FINUSE-502738 format. One line per 3 residues: their letters; for each residue x, y, z of N, C-alpha, C, O. Coordinates in pm, 1 decimal. Layout:
<sites>
a	X/Y/Z/X/Y/Z/X/Y/Z/X/Y/Z  ...
</sites>
This chain:
<sites>
xxx	-4284.1/18.3/716.4/-4155.5/56.2/645.4/-4060.2/107.9/737.3/-4113.7/156.8/836.8  -3968.2/111.4/736.2/-3915.7/127.6/836.9/-3780.2/282.2/823.9/-3666.8/286.9/776.4  -3847.5/361.4/876.1/-3762.2/537.7/809.5/-3579.6/433.1/754.7/-3472.8/488.3/728.3
xxx	-3596.9/337.3/754.7/-3400.3/390.3/632.6/-3451.8/339.7/558.5/-3405.4/376.2/450.5  -3571.5/229.9/538.1/-3584.9/186.3/402.5/-3688.5/311.4/297.7/-3690.7/318.9/174.9  -3726.9/354.4/348.5/-3855.3/508.8/353.6/-3760.0/542.7/240.0/-3742.3/520.1/120.3
xxx	-3687.0/636.9/385.2/-3519.3/673.7/289.5/-3424.1/644.9/135.4/-3359.0/707.5/51.7  -3455.4/548.0/158.2/-3374.5/473.9/-1.4/-3478.3/429.6/-118.1/-3454.7/421.3/-238.6  -3623.9/398.3/-35.8/-3712.8/418.0/-142.3/-3754.7/530.4/-234.7/-3782.9/518.4/-353.9
xxx	-3754.8/666.9/-146.1/-3684.8/812.1/-133.5/-3637.4/811.7/-264.9/-3668.0/778.2/-379.4  -3553.8/860.9/-201.7/-3373.9/864.7/-252.7/-3331.2/745.2/-323.0/-3220.4/723.1/-274.1  -3360.4/632.4/-431.1/-3245.6/512.1/-436.7/-3127.0/542.6/-506.3/-3036.4/459.8/-515.1
xxx	-3117.3/705.5/-579.0/-2946.4/695.2/-611.2/-2810.7/729.5/-522.8/-2691.6/720.0/-552.3  -2887.0/779.5/-385.1/-2821.4/895.0/-299.8/-2675.1/787.7/-292.9/-2688.3/672.0/-332.9  -2558.5/828.3/-247.9/-2423.9/782.6/-247.7/-2481.2/684.8/-137.7/-2590.4/684.5/-80.9
xxx	-2325.5/567.3/-121.6/-2320.7/494.3/-57.9/-2235.3/555.3/72.3/-2166.8/657.2/63.3  -2252.6/463.1/216.4/-2182.3/558.6/323.7/-2052.9/542.4/339.9/-1997.4/437.7/373.1  -2019.4/611.3/324.6/-1806.9/564.1/289.9/-1718.2/493.8/402.3/-1727.3/543.1/514.7
xxx	-1670.8/432.5/392.8/-1591.6/395.3/474.7/-1492.9/361.7/544.6/-1399.7/287.2/514.1  -1516.9/428.4/659.7/-1382.2/528.6/737.6/-1264.5/525.7/706.3/-1176.7/601.7/665.3  -1293.4/324.6/759.8/-1142.5/270.7/767.9/-1099.6/334.7/612.2/-1016.4/418.2/576.8
xxx	-1141.1/300.4/582.4/-1065.4/296.9/399.9/-1048.3/434.0/315.9/-980.1/470.6/220.2  -1155.2/496.3/409.4/-1129.9/719.7/344.2/-953.7/727.6/475.4/-881.9/827.3/468.0  -936.7/672.9/523.1/-832.6/728.9/602.5/-737.5/623.3/559.4/-638.4/687.5/524.7
xxx	-710.7/488.9/541.0/-609.6/419.3/441.6/-592.9/497.1/293.1/-483.7/526.8/244.7  -710.7/521.3/236.9/-726.0/597.9/114.2/-563.0/755.1/124.1/-446.3/772.2/88.9  -691.8/835.6/206.8/-547.3/986.5/261.6/-410.2/949.4/301.3/-294.4/989.8/290.2
xxx	-458.1/881.8/337.6/-244.1/854.8/411.0/-191.3/720.0/279.0/-79.2/754.2/241.2  -214.5/649.3/238.8/-143.4/668.2/93.5/-92.7/723.0/62.0/28.0/703.5/47.4  -185.0/881.2/15.5/-116.5/964.7/-65.4/-73.0/1107.4/-33.0/-63.0/1215.0/-92.0
xxx	-46.1/1043.1/122.8/14.1/1143.8/224.6/107.6/1053.9/187.8/159.0/1056.3/75.9  138.5/963.9/282.4/282.7/859.1/269.4/388.2/883.0/185.5/509.8/899.6/194.7  247.6/877.4/44.9/376.2/811.2/-135.5/392.5/969.0/-155.4/494.6/973.6/-224.2
xxx	334.2/1156.0/-126.9/411.9/1238.3/-98.4/536.5/1263.9/-48.0/643.7/1289.3/-102.9  485.1/1246.5/128.1/634.5/1275.0/227.4/691.6/1166.2/276.8/811.8/1171.6/302.4  616.6/1042.6/301.0/729.7/965.7/321.3/667.2/911.6/479.9/613.3/1009.5/531.4
xxx	660.0/822.0/547.5/653.0/764.4/698.4/679.6/895.1/802.3/588.3/959.6/853.7  809.3/918.2/820.4/812.8/1019.5/905.0/824.8/1178.3/875.4/858.7/1268.9/951.5  784.9/1181.7/736.8/754.4/1357.8/753.6/576.0/1345.0/682.3/516.7/1424.2/609.1
xxx	548.4/1264.1/718.1/367.2/1237.4/740.6/313.4/1171.3/866.0/337.1/1054.8/898.2  207.5/1293.1/961.4/149.9/1391.6/1066.9/41.3/1278.9/1062.6/-0.6/1246.7/951.5  -20.9/1199.5/1203.2/-176.4/1210.7/1210.2/-300.9/1334.2/1144.9/-385.1/1349.8/1056.4
xxx	-242.1/1395.6/1254.1/-288.2/1509.8/1233.0/-352.3/1572.3/1061.7/-466.3/1602.8/1026.6  -190.7/1571.7/968.9/-241.8/1570.4/846.4/-327.5/1490.1/786.3/-430.8/1531.1/733.4  -292.5/1372.4/789.4/-390.7/1258.4/771.0/-544.6/1330.6/790.5/-588.0/1389.4/691.4
xxx	-603.4/1329.3/876.7/-721.2/1374.6/982.7/-788.0/1513.9/898.1/-906.0/1534.1/869.3  -685.3/1587.0/874.6/-717.7/1720.0/817.7/-767.0/1722.6/723.3/-861.9/1796.8/698.3  -682.8/1589.4/593.1/-696.6/1606.4/468.5/-796.3/1433.5/397.3/-814.3/1402.5/279.5
xxx	-841.9/1354.3/529.6/-962.8/1317.4/574.7/-1048.2/1368.0/519.6/-1092.4/1349.7/406.2  -1097.9/1485.7/656.2/-1174.2/1519.2/697.8/-1240.5/1433.2/788.1/-1361.8/1434.5/767.2  -1208.9/1363.7/874.7/-1190.0/1295.2/1003.6/-1109.1/1337.0/1107.9/-989.2/1362.6/1096.7
xxx	-1195.4/1345.8/1241.3/-1119.2/1362.3/1408.4/-988.6/1285.0/1376.7/-980.2/1183.3/1307.8  -864.2/1367.1/1454.1/-723.7/1257.7/1457.3/-750.9/1133.5/1563.6/-672.5/1040.3/1581.9  -887.4/1153.1/1634.7/-887.3/1036.5/1731.1/-966.6/886.3/1616.7/-940.7/768.1/1639.5
xxx	-1047.4/927.0/1516.8/-1071.8/826.4/1486.6/-977.6/754.0/1418.1/-998.0/635.2/1393.4  -903.8/795.1/1393.1/-739.3/757.7/1342.9/-738.5/610.0/1437.3/-770.7/496.9/1401.3  -707.6/639.9/1520.3/-621.9/567.3/1661.0/-806.6/479.0/1630.6/-841.4/390.5/1552.4
xxx	-852.9/527.6/1694.3/-1016.6/408.2/1705.4/-1019.0/233.4/1586.1/-1063.3/118.6/1589.7  -944.6/317.9/1502.9/-902.0/216.8/1376.0/-795.4/163.1/1398.6/-796.9/55.0/1457.5  -667.3/224.2/1357.3/-548.0/203.9/1411.7/-428.2/193.9/1578.8/-370.8/264.4/1661.7
xxx	-440.3/124.2/1559.0/-383.2/245.3/1786.3/-219.5/320.8/1715.5/-171.3/429.0/1749.1  -180.8/253.7/1645.1/-40.3/371.2/1654.5/8.7/437.3/1482.4/-52.4/365.6/1403.1  61.3/503.2/1432.6/71.4/495.8/1314.6/167.7/429.7/1233.5/166.8/443.7/1111.2
xxx	271.6/340.7/1307.7/302.9/211.2/1271.5/219.8/140.2/1197.9/225.5/114.5/1077.6  136.4/107.9/1283.7/34.2/60.1/1240.9/-62.0/52.7/1169.4/-117.2/-51.9/1135.1  -102.1/197.5/1129.9/-175.6/232.1/989.5/-30.0/183.6/876.0/-95.6/115.4/797.3
xxx	79.3/178.0/835.2/131.9/222.6/716.0/130.9/71.0/721.0/106.8/14.4/614.4  146.9/18.3/796.9/130.8/-116.8/814.4/9.5/-210.6/713.9/15.4/-305.3/635.6  -119.1/-103.3/780.7/-233.1/-135.1/695.6/-206.1/-89.5/603.5/-247.0/-166.1/516.3
xxx	-138.3/30.1/539.2/-156.2/33.7/452.1/-71.9/-84.2/296.9/-113.0/-123.0/187.5  34.3/-97.4/361.8/162.4/-160.4/249.7/64.5/-326.2/231.7/54.4/-380.8/121.9  2.8/-383.4/357.1/-79.3/-476.6/329.3/-146.6/-461.7/218.3/-125.1/-544.3/129.6
xxx	-239.8/-359.2/195.3/-317.0/-322.3/126.6/-231.6/-317.9/-18.6/-213.9/-420.1/-84.9  -193.5/-217.8/-49.0/-121.0/-299.3/-187.3/-49.4/-373.7/-230.5/-18.4/-392.8/-348.1  2.1/-450.3/-88.1/17.0/-615.6/-116.6/-96.4/-698.3/-207.9/-86.5/-749.1/-319.6
xxx	-170.4/-693.2/-145.6/-346.4/-719.5/-146.3/-350.1/-657.6/-333.8/-396.5/-719.4/-429.5  -313.6/-580.9/-333.9/-348.4/-489.4/-441.7/-265.4/-516.4/-548.9/-294.1/-460.0/-654.5  -161.5/-595.3/-546.5/2.9/-588.0/-634.0/-51.5/-602.0/-728.5/-169.3/-623.8/-756.7
xxx	125.7/-576.6/-837.8/86.2/-599.4/-937.9/10.5/-736.7/-1081.5/-53.9/-731.7/-1186.2  70.2/-834.7/-998.0/42.5/-987.8/-1039.4/161.1/-966.4/-1198.6/153.9/-976.2/-1321.1  267.1/-930.8/-1085.7/339.0/-1000.2/-1218.5/369.3/-1130.2/-1231.6/426.1/-1158.9/-1337.0
xxx	347.0/-1223.7/-1150.8/333.6/-1412.0/-1176.9/264.4/-1419.6/-1249.0/324.1/-1484.3/-1335.1  153.2/-1396.6/-1291.3/48.2/-1446.8/-1346.8/38.9/-1421.7/-1500.4/-70.2/-1430.9/-1556.7  174.3/-1383.8/-1581.7/134.7/-1436.1/-1692.0/228.7/-1524.0/-1677.1/227.8/-1611.3/-1763.9
xxx	313.5/-1532.8/-1594.4/453.3/-1655.3/-1693.3/331.9/-1777.4/-1592.5/365.6/-1891.7/-1623.2  247.2/-1779.8/-1520.7/128.6/-1869.3/-1411.3/89.7/-1932.0/-1599.2/114.9/-2042.3/-1647.8  32.7/-1828.8/-1654.7/-31.0/-1852.8/-1760.8/2.8/-1881.3/-1916.3/-43.4/-1948.3/-2008.7
xxx	103.8/-1797.2/-1893.6/182.8/-1902.3/-2090.1/358.6/-1994.6/-2079.3/451.7/-1997.0/-2159.7  340.6/-2061.6/-1939.2/458.6/-2131.0/-1896.6/523.4/-2270.4/-2012.8/627.4/-2314.6/-2061.7  356.6/-2295.0/-2007.7/366.6/-2417.6/-2075.8/370.0/-2418.9/-2214.3/408.8/-2510.1/-2287.3
xxx	319.8/-2294.1/-2248.8/356.2/-2264.1/-2392.5/550.1/-2254.1/-2460.5/611.0/-2292.4/-2560.4  575.3/-2194.8/-2359.2/702.5/-2218.8/-2391.6/729.8/-2135.4/-2493.0/786.7/-2191.0/-2586.9  711.8/-2038.2/-2504.0/685.2/-1900.5/-2565.1/829.2/-1815.9/-2516.3/786.7/-1722.3/-2448.7
xxx	952.1/-1809.3/-2520.1/960.1/-1710.7/-2410.8/961.8/-1572.1/-2488.4/1007.7/-1479.2/-2422.0  923.8/-1544.6/-2605.0/876.7/-1331.1/-2628.5/775.9/-1344.2/-2553.4/773.4/-1278.9/-2449.1  691.7/-1411.7/-2579.2/527.6/-1410.5/-2495.4/551.8/-1369.3/-2382.9/513.4/-1256.0/-2354.0
xxx	621.4/-1447.2/-2288.1/608.8/-1506.6/-2119.0/676.9/-1357.8/-2099.2/610.1/-1280.0/-2031.0  836.9/-1296.2/-2165.4/908.1/-1197.7/-2082.0/763.9/-1112.0/-2076.7/702.7/-1102.1/-1970.4  705.9/-1039.7/-2223.7/654.8/-977.2/-2307.0/531.1/-864.4/-2183.7/508.6/-751.3/-2140.7
xxx	471.6/-1065.1/-2181.3/387.4/-983.9/-2078.2/387.0/-1006.1/-1950.7/273.5/-1048.4/-1928.4  476.4/-1001.8/-1799.9/516.3/-1021.9/-1751.7/617.8/-835.3/-1767.2/576.9/-763.3/-1676.2  710.4/-772.1/-1842.8/723.1/-601.8/-1853.0/571.2/-599.7/-1909.0/505.0/-581.5/-1806.8
xxx	505.1/-606.4/-1989.3/319.0/-554.6/-2025.6/290.4/-509.9/-1877.5/311.7/-389.4/-1864.2  244.5/-578.0/-1751.8/196.9/-595.3/-1677.0/254.1/-495.7/-1546.2/192.8/-413.9/-1477.7  372.5/-531.8/-1543.3/472.7/-450.1/-1463.3/430.6/-304.6/-1497.9/377.3/-239.3/-1408.2
xxx	455.7/-229.6/-1659.1/495.4/-136.6/-1656.6/327.7/-59.2/-1663.8/293.2/58.9/-1660.0  244.7/-196.6/-1676.6/60.1/-136.0/-1681.0/77.6/-38.0/-1562.7/99.7/82.4/-1550.2  45.9/-207.7/-1433.2/21.7/-146.4/-1271.1/80.2/2.5/-1249.8/34.8/111.3/-1214.4
xxx	188.8/-43.1/-1284.7/292.4/132.1/-1222.9/268.1/218.4/-1219.5/267.2/302.9/-1130.0  227.4/216.8/-1374.9/178.7/313.1/-1352.3/67.0/364.4/-1372.3/43.4/484.7/-1360.8  27.7/322.0/-1388.2/-158.4/416.4/-1286.3/-117.2/347.5/-1187.9/-204.2/262.2/-1170.7
xxx	-31.7/332.7/-1108.7/-58.1/346.9/-936.4/95.0/384.9/-929.0/160.6/286.1/-961.8  147.9/455.8/-908.5/317.6/523.3/-870.5/305.9/520.9/-686.6/382.8/525.0/-590.5  162.7/511.8/-712.5/175.5/519.5/-503.6/231.8/416.3/-441.0/266.4/461.8/-332.0
xxx	266.0/285.1/-447.5/283.9/141.8/-515.3/437.9/187.3/-451.4/467.5/206.5/-333.5  553.0/200.5/-615.3/655.5/221.0/-568.6/693.4/316.3/-469.7/744.0/270.1/-367.4  677.3/459.6/-480.2/670.2/513.4/-413.2/672.9/481.7/-244.9/766.1/522.3/-175.4
xxx	592.6/427.2/-205.8/552.8/426.3/-62.1/678.6/282.3/-24.2/719.3/266.1/90.9  708.8/222.3/-101.0/850.5/117.9/-113.9/933.2/151.5/-81.0/1004.3/98.4/4.3  961.9/305.6/-168.7/1124.4/350.7/-138.2/1086.6/412.3/-36.6/1121.3/339.4/56.4
xxx	1042.7/490.9/0.1/1021.7/537.4/116.7/1075.4/426.7/228.5/1184.0/408.4/283.6  1010.4/394.3/231.5/977.1/305.2/400.6/1101.6/219.6/413.9/1145.1/210.6/528.7  1175.8/146.6/306.1/1336.3/136.9/246.8/1448.4/217.0/331.8/1548.3/186.2/396.8
xxx	1373.6/346.5/294.2/1489.1/479.4/301.2/1476.5/501.9/471.5/1566.7/535.8/548.2  1330.4/470.3/504.0/1347.7/478.9/644.6/1302.8/401.0/729.1/1215.1/425.8/811.8  1393.5/244.9/704.3/1415.7/140.0/733.8/1292.4/105.6/806.1/1288.0/78.2/926.0
xxx	1152.8/110.4/693.0/1036.1/22.4/769.9/1091.9/-133.9/756.9/1173.1/-182.3/677.9  1036.5/-177.4/836.4/1078.5/-325.1/856.5/955.0/-397.6/750.3/975.1/-504.5/692.7  845.8/-330.3/739.4/685.1/-350.4/609.1/806.3/-373.5/475.5/780.6/-457.0/388.8
xxx	912.7/-307.8/470.3/937.6/-250.3/265.8/1009.9/-442.2/255.2/1010.7/-521.5/161.1  1060.0/-453.8/395.6/1166.1/-642.1/397.7/1047.0/-683.7/373.9/1031.2/-731.1/261.4  921.8/-681.3/469.9/818.0/-782.0/507.5/787.1/-785.1/315.2/775.2/-907.3/307.4
xxx	770.5/-742.3/186.8/737.3/-711.6/88.2/843.8/-808.6/-31.7/839.0/-879.6/-132.1  918.1/-758.9/49.2/1087.9/-840.3/-67.1/1073.2/-1027.3/0.7/1074.9/-1149.9/-10.8  1069.0/-988.4/23.2/1066.5/-1106.7/156.7/1003.2/-1254.6/88.0/1028.9/-1374.9/84.4
xxx	880.2/-1133.3/25.7/797.4/-1288.5/23.0/780.1/-1211.8/-108.7/883.7/-1195.5/-173.1  658.8/-1158.6/-162.7/719.6/-1116.8/-266.8/777.0/-1155.5/-359.8/784.3/-1267.8/-409.7  848.9/-999.5/-403.5/979.7/-970.7/-509.2/1045.9/-1147.2/-495.8/1040.3/-1221.5/-593.8
xxx	1091.1/-1182.6/-394.3/1142.7/-1340.0/-397.1/1056.4/-1450.0/-474.6/1071.3/-1539.6/-557.8  961.7/-1392.0/-400.9/833.5/-1525.3/-433.0/839.3/-1543.7/-656.7/833.3/-1636.2/-737.7  853.3/-1396.7/-661.3/826.7/-1358.4/-816.7/956.4/-1434.1/-878.1/950.2/-1546.2/-928.6
xxx	1076.3/-1355.9/-866.5/1166.1/-1428.6/-907.9/1225.9/-1582.0/-874.0/1321.6/-1634.1/-931.4  1158.5/-1631.7/-783.7/1194.5/-1778.7/-798.3/1110.9/-1865.9/-893.6/1167.7/-1949.9/-963.4  976.8/-1848.3/-898.6/886.2/-1838.6/-1084.1/959.3/-1810.8/-1159.5/1010.6/-1906.3/-1217.9
xxx	1013.0/-1645.1/-1208.1/1085.1/-1639.6/-1337.5/1234.9/-1729.3/-1385.2/1283.8/-1740.8/-1497.6  1286.3/-1789.8/-1241.2/1406.0/-1820.8/-1189.8/1381.8/-1942.2/-1298.4/1420.3/-1940.4/-1415.3  1305.8/-2053.0/-1230.2/1195.4/-2102.3/-1241.7/1178.5/-2218.7/-1359.2/1182.1/-2341.5/-1366.2
xxx	1158.3/-2107.6/-1445.3/1037.1/-2090.5/-1571.1/1225.3/-2126.0/-1653.2/1246.5/-2225.0/-1723.2  1363.2/-1991.2/-1610.6/1478.3/-2051.3/-1706.9/1546.7/-2131.7/-1631.1/1664.9/-2109.7/-1657.5  1537.7/-2224.3/-1540.1/1662.1/-2276.3/-1580.5/1545.6/-2387.4/-1671.1/1590.2/-2420.0/-1781.1
xxx	1399.6/-2449.0/-1635.3/1376.9/-2554.6/-1706.0/1388.6/-2471.9/-1895.3/1381.6/-2544.9/-1994.2  1407.8/-2303.5/-1908.5/1488.9/-2391.0/-2073.8/1586.7/-2340.9/-2047.4/1606.3/-2246.5/-2123.9  1665.3/-2353.7/-1974.7/1835.5/-2391.3/-1937.9/1853.7/-2529.9/-1989.1/1955.6/-2555.5/-2053.2
xxx	1761.0/-2624.8/-1965.9/1779.2/-2761.2/-1877.7/1739.8/-2797.5/-2111.2/1809.5/-2872.7/-2179.4  1661.2/-2745.1/-2145.7/1566.7/-2776.0/-2280.1/1692.5/-2718.2/-2396.5/1686.8/-2730.4/-2518.9  1827.6/-2639.4/-2298.7/1896.5/-2533.1/-2417.4/1834.2/-2471.0/-2502.1/1868.8/-2445.4/-2617.5
xxx	1760.2/-2450.0/-2460.1/1714.2/-2276.2/-2540.3/1752.7/-2185.7/-2482.8/1735.9/-2079.5/-2542.7  1822.8/-2176.3/-2341.3/1854.9/-2073.8/-2302.4/2021.4/-2118.1/-2220.2/2029.6/-2216.0/-2146.0  2131.2/-2035.3/-2248.0/2258.0/-2072.2/-2252.1/2255.7/-2121.2/-2083.0/2151.4/-2130.5/-2018.3
xxx	2382.6/-2147.4/-2032.7/2356.4/-2195.7/-1900.4/2406.7/-2072.3/-1810.0/2527.7/-2064.8/-1788.9  2338.9/-1995.7/-1767.0/2334.5/-1941.9/-1695.2/2270.0/-1943.6/-1551.0/2185.0/-2020.2/-1505.6  2368.3/-1782.4/-1462.0/2253.9/-1852.3/-1356.9/2153.0/-1771.4/-1384.9/2134.8/-1668.2/-1449.5
xxx	2059.6/-1883.8/-1284.6/1889.9/-1851.7/-1349.9/1867.6/-1681.2/-1258.9/1867.3/-1561.4/-1287.2  1852.0/-1767.6/-1142.8/1872.1/-1646.5/-1035.2/1903.7/-1482.1/-1047.0/1835.2/-1398.5/-988.1  2005.1/-1452.9/-1122.6/2023.6/-1288.7/-1117.5/2006.4/-1339.1/-1262.2/2113.4/-1279.7/-1276.2
xxx	1984.4/-1378.0/-1355.3/1882.9/-1348.6/-1526.2/1830.4/-1314.9/-1467.6/1859.4/-1196.1/-1453.2  1681.7/-1369.3/-1353.2/1567.6/-1315.2/-1392.6/1598.5/-1217.3/-1261.1/1531.5/-1293.9/-1191.8  1632.3/-1136.0/-1184.7/1683.4/-1028.6/-1169.9/1758.0/-908.1/-1263.9/1787.8/-792.8/-1232.8
xxx	1773.4/-970.9/-1372.7/1834.5/-858.1/-1410.5/1733.9/-827.9/-1555.5/1779.4/-746.5/-1635.8  1602.0/-892.2/-1585.9/1556.0/-901.8/-1643.2/1408.0/-770.5/-1580.5/1328.9/-703.0/-1646.5  1430.4/-786.0/-1415.9/1319.1/-772.6/-1361.4/1354.4/-643.4/-1320.2/1292.6/-537.1/-1314.5
xxx	1494.5/-685.9/-1286.7/1536.5/-502.7/-1303.5/1604.5/-398.9/-1421.7/1664.9/-293.3/-1403.3  1578.2/-455.0/-1525.0/1542.8/-333.0/-1673.1/1369.2/-257.1/-1632.9/1336.4/-154.5/-1692.4  1306.3/-299.4/-1565.2/1172.8/-314.0/-1619.0/1149.3/-202.6/-1427.3/1089.3/-95.2/-1423.5
xxx	1202.1/-258.0/-1323.0/1215.4/-120.3/-1240.0/1246.4/-29.8/-1292.5/1169.9/52.9/-1342.0  1434.1/-24.7/-1292.9/1530.2/37.6/-1303.8/1416.3/205.1/-1423.0/1397.1/324.9/-1402.3  1387.8/134.4/-1503.0/1244.6/257.7/-1617.9/1129.4/314.6/-1531.1/1088.8/428.7/-1552.9
xxx	1063.8/219.9/-1410.7/970.4/275.4/-1365.6/1024.4/375.4/-1265.8/979.0/489.8/-1263.5  1147.0/324.8/-1160.0/1203.0/452.2/-1083.6/1240.9/591.1/-1188.3/1222.5/712.6/-1181.0  1302.2/499.2/-1284.4/1300.8/717.8/-1313.9/1205.9/742.2/-1403.8/1199.2/831.0/-1488.7
xxx	1132.0/654.1/-1377.3/989.7/746.0/-1427.1/921.7/818.1/-1364.3/869.5/918.9/-1411.9  904.7/765.4/-1200.1/798.8/857.6/-1065.2/901.5/919.4/-1038.9/888.6/1041.9/-1039.8  1026.2/869.4/-1009.3/1070.6/939.9/-861.9/1193.1/1061.7/-914.0/1246.1/1136.6/-831.9
xxx	1229.4/1065.8/-1080.6/1364.0/1132.2/-1122.5/1259.7/1162.5/-1195.0/1238.7/1052.6/-1246.2  1161.8/1246.8/-1245.3/1099.9/1285.2/-1358.0/1117.6/1296.5/-1497.2/1142.4/1397.0/-1563.7  1097.6/1151.1/-1540.6/1089.4/1085.2/-1708.3/998.3/1091.2/-1669.3/1020.8/1095.2/-1548.3
xxx	859.9/1097.0/-1687.8/745.1/1035.2/-1745.5/749.6/1259.0/-1810.3/644.1/1299.4/-1859.2  835.4/1333.8/-1802.3/857.4/1482.5/-1855.1/912.8/1427.8/-1952.3/859.5/1456.4/-2059.5  979.3/1375.5/-1956.9/1068.9/1369.7/-2067.2/1057.0/1249.8/-2156.5/973.0/1281.2/-2240.9
xxx	1088.4/1159.6/-2173.9/1003.5/1004.9/-2153.4/875.1/1039.8/-2300.3/766.1/1088.1/-2269.3  896.7/1018.6/-2403.1/869.0/1033.5/-2533.2/784.5/874.1/-2607.9/699.5/878.1/-2696.8  844.7/729.7/-2532.9/875.2/582.5/-2633.8/788.8/552.1/-2518.2/799.7/589.5/-2401.4
xxx	675.0/454.7/-2591.1/533.0/375.4/-2525.0/561.4/289.2/-2526.8/604.5/257.6/-2637.7  564.8/205.7/-2447.5/500.3/161.4/-2367.6/533.7/3.3/-2430.8/599.7/-77.7/-2365.7  474.1/-29.3/-2576.5/544.8/-158.2/-2681.1/643.0/-180.4/-2721.0/689.4/-291.7/-2745.8
xxx	702.1/-56.4/-2736.9/854.4/5.8/-2800.6/940.0/-5.8/-2667.8/1055.8/-24.7/-2705.2  935.5/-3.1/-2539.8/996.6/-32.5/-2401.3/961.4/-207.3/-2388.6/1057.1/-284.4/-2380.9  860.8/-245.5/-2387.5/887.5/-448.3/-2420.0/955.8/-456.1/-2482.5/1072.3/-465.7/-2444.1
xxx	923.2/-456.4/-2615.0/977.7/-539.7/-2728.6/1177.3/-437.0/-2707.4/1274.9/-510.0/-2725.2  1197.1/-326.6/-2682.3/1388.2/-307.0/-2656.9/1397.6/-466.5/-2528.2/1481.9/-556.1/-2530.4  1279.1/-450.4/-2430.2/1381.3/-520.6/-2237.3/1410.9/-598.9/-2314.8/1524.2/-645.0/-2328.2
xxx	1261.2/-642.6/-2413.8/1314.6/-848.8/-2398.2/1391.9/-888.8/-2470.3/1464.7/-986.6/-2453.2  1382.8/-764.2/-2631.2/1487.0/-841.5/-2779.0/1588.4/-807.4/-2702.2/1655.9/-904.8/-2735.5  1670.3/-741.1/-2613.1/1816.5/-717.8/-2550.0/1790.7/-854.8/-2507.8/1829.6/-950.8/-2574.4
xxx	1708.6/-869.4/-2369.3/1711.2/-973.2/-2250.4/1743.0/-1136.7/-2372.8/1848.9/-1182.4/-2415.8  1633.8/-1171.1/-2388.1/1637.1/-1263.2/-2491.4/1730.2/-1307.7/-2631.7/1691.9/-1401.4/-2701.7  1834.1/-1243.8/-2658.7/1851.2/-1177.6/-2731.1/1982.3/-1264.4/-2654.3/2015.3/-1378.5/-2686.5
xxx	2060.7/-1165.9/-2524.5/2154.9/-1222.4/-2492.4/2185.9/-1324.6/-2357.2/2283.1/-1330.5/-2281.9  2059.6/-1400.8/-2362.2/2029.0/-1576.7/-2347.4/2004.2/-1640.5/-2376.4/1995.9/-1742.0/-2307.2  1967.9/-1637.0/-2514.8/1893.6/-1742.6/-2625.1/2068.6/-1829.7/-2655.6/2172.9/-1766.7/-2638.4
xx	2067.5/-1946.0/-2691.5/2170.5/-2028.2/-2745.5/2206.6/-1977.4/-2911.3/2100.8/-1962.9/-2972.5  2275.1/-1960.7/-2959.4/2242.3/-1980.7/-3132.6/2228.7/-2103.7/-3189.2/2206.0/-2114.0/-3309.7
</sites>
């Protein structure tokens, strides 16, 4: 029996070896979300991750590459806003579809505020990866929602409005609430539950767009 196998047999519950690259990424996410790209040094990341600074550059050739890997990781873990639409669009149950979208946005962003903070820091600091996210994922979600709204206009269920603007208006309502909560201390003051928020947002939107 090999030494490694013997060690595992002697202590089968020992923790798995930590992936150094993932440890660096997770630590950098926390720091970048708190201080931004420009306000965080690789030395600070190394100290917080308890690794040698040179080890960071073994995995990421530059600080910018590290930041890029973080944004890409977050995009891979993105909220999946499009999933409720893809699941329910054939039902043409407008309240169900828009409620499910809002619920997913509030739930995912509420559990992980680092993504919204990272995107705002990257946009304010002129980082090209925020453009990448908005030009790919956000535009993709808006396109899907826009297509659904256009189909409902064709059904004469919705007013003949600009479908893209309507899509942006709905997403914007929810995003504005998330921004206020996460960036402007709204969590300390807000006592409204998510289900009440969703009902209000969806009712306001659908009352404005539906035909009589």
